[in-house]
C-alpha positions in Angstrom: 124.4 111.4 106.8 126.4 109.7 109.6 128.7 107.0 108.2 126.2 104.2 109.6 124.0 105.7 106.9 126.1 106.4 104.2 127.2 102.4 104.5 123.5 101.3 104.8 122.9 103.2 101.6 125.8 102.0 99.7 124.8 98.8 100.7 120.8 99.2 99.7 121.5 100.6 96.4 124.0 97.6 95.7 121.4 95.3 96.6 118.7 96.8 94.3 120.9 97.0 91.3 122.4 93.4 91.2 118.5 93.0 90.9 117.6 94.2 87.9 121.1 93.6 86.5 120.7 90.3 87.6 117.3 90.3 86.1 117.7 92.0 83.6 120.5 89.8 81.8 118.0 86.9 81.9 114.9 88.0 81.1 113.4 90.1 77.8 111.3 92.6 79.8 113.7 94.9 80.9 113.1 96.8 84.6 114.6 99.4 86.1 115.4 99.5 90.4 112.7 102.2 90.5 110.7 99.9 88.4 111.3 97.0 90.9 111.2 100.1 93.9 107.6 100.9 92.9 106.7 96.9 91.6 107.5 95.4 95.6 105.2 98.2 96.8 102.2 96.6 94.7 103.1 93.3 95.6 103.2 94.2 99.2 99.8 95.7 99.3 99.2 98.9 97.9 96.6 98.6 95.7 95.8 102.8 94.7 98.5 105.3 93.6 97.6 107.5 97.5 98.6 104.4 99.1 102.0 103.6 97.4 103.2 107.5 97.2 102.6 106.6 101.5 105.6 103.9 100.4 107.8 105.6 98.5 110.2 108.1 98.5 109.5 109.3 95.7 107.2 112.4 94.0 103.9 111.4 93.2 104.7 112.5 89.1 107.6 109.3 89.1 105.2 107.5 90.8 102.4 108.3 87.6 105.6 107.7 85.5 106.9 104.6 86.8 102.8 103.3 87.1 102.9 104.1 83.0 105.8 102.5 82.2 105.1 99.5 84.1 101.3 98.9 82.3 103.2 99.5 79.3 104.8 96.6 80.1 102.1 94.9 80.5 102.8 94.4 84.3 100.7 96.8 86.2 97.1 97.3 85.0 95.1 100.5 86.4 91.4 101.3 86.7 89.6 104.0 88.0 88.0 104.1 91.6 85.4 106.3 92.1 83.6 106.6 95.7 85.2 107.9 98.1 86.9 109.8 95.7 88.4 109.1 92.0 91.0 107.5 92.4 93.3 104.9 90.2 93.7 101.3 91.7 96.7 99.5 90.1 97.8 96.0 90.4 99.8 93.4 89.6 98.9 91.4 86.3 99.4 87.6 86.2 103.2 88.2 84.0 103.3 91.0 86.8 103.2 88.4 89.6 104.8 86.2 87.4 108.3 88.5 87.2 107.9 89.7 90.8 107.8 86.0 92.3 111.1 85.2 89.6 112.7 87.9 91.1 112.5 86.7 94.9 115.3 83.5 93.0 117.3 85.8 92.6 117.4 87.8 96.0 117.7 84.3 97.3 120.7 83.9 95.9 121.6 87.6 97.0 121.4 86.3 100.7 123.4 82.7 99.6 126.4 85.2 98.4 126.3 87.9 101.3 125.9 84.4 103.4 129.3 83.1 101.8 130.8 86.3 102.1 130.3 87.1 105.3 129.7 83.8 107.3 126.9 82.1 108.3 126.6 83.5 111.9 127.4 86.8 110.6 124.4 86.4 108.1 122.4 85.8 110.7 123.7 88.2 113.3 122.7 90.7 110.2 119.3 89.7 109.5 118.7 90.0 113.6 120.1 93.4 113.4 118.1 94.6 110.6 114.5 93.0 111.9 115.2 95.2 115.1 113.6 98.6 115.7 116.5 100.5 116.0 114.3 104.5 116.6 
């Protein structure tokens, strides 16, 4: 990988880990970075396993595993949709939605930390760059 790709990947991983670590320090429900990844997809509108799979870069088996764990934690609920072919529907529970919304506060604090670290102008420029279509 190029140096730029490696740096982006490194920072992305650090940010995901920071959200999970901060959450897990402050709450009884422990959530891994991979579980957050799935929660983000579900909150963003994915409602079946195939729709989640289109949004993530992990295996079908891993998605099923994470959905099962999230269901055990009562953050999601699942059911079967039978038409046109049987699929597993996944949706956030009330606790799952509250959890996701509370995690946004953690993300806002991380944004503030980054902004203080690199300066307001650089932060705005970084956001603009990240919103551009690169390819």
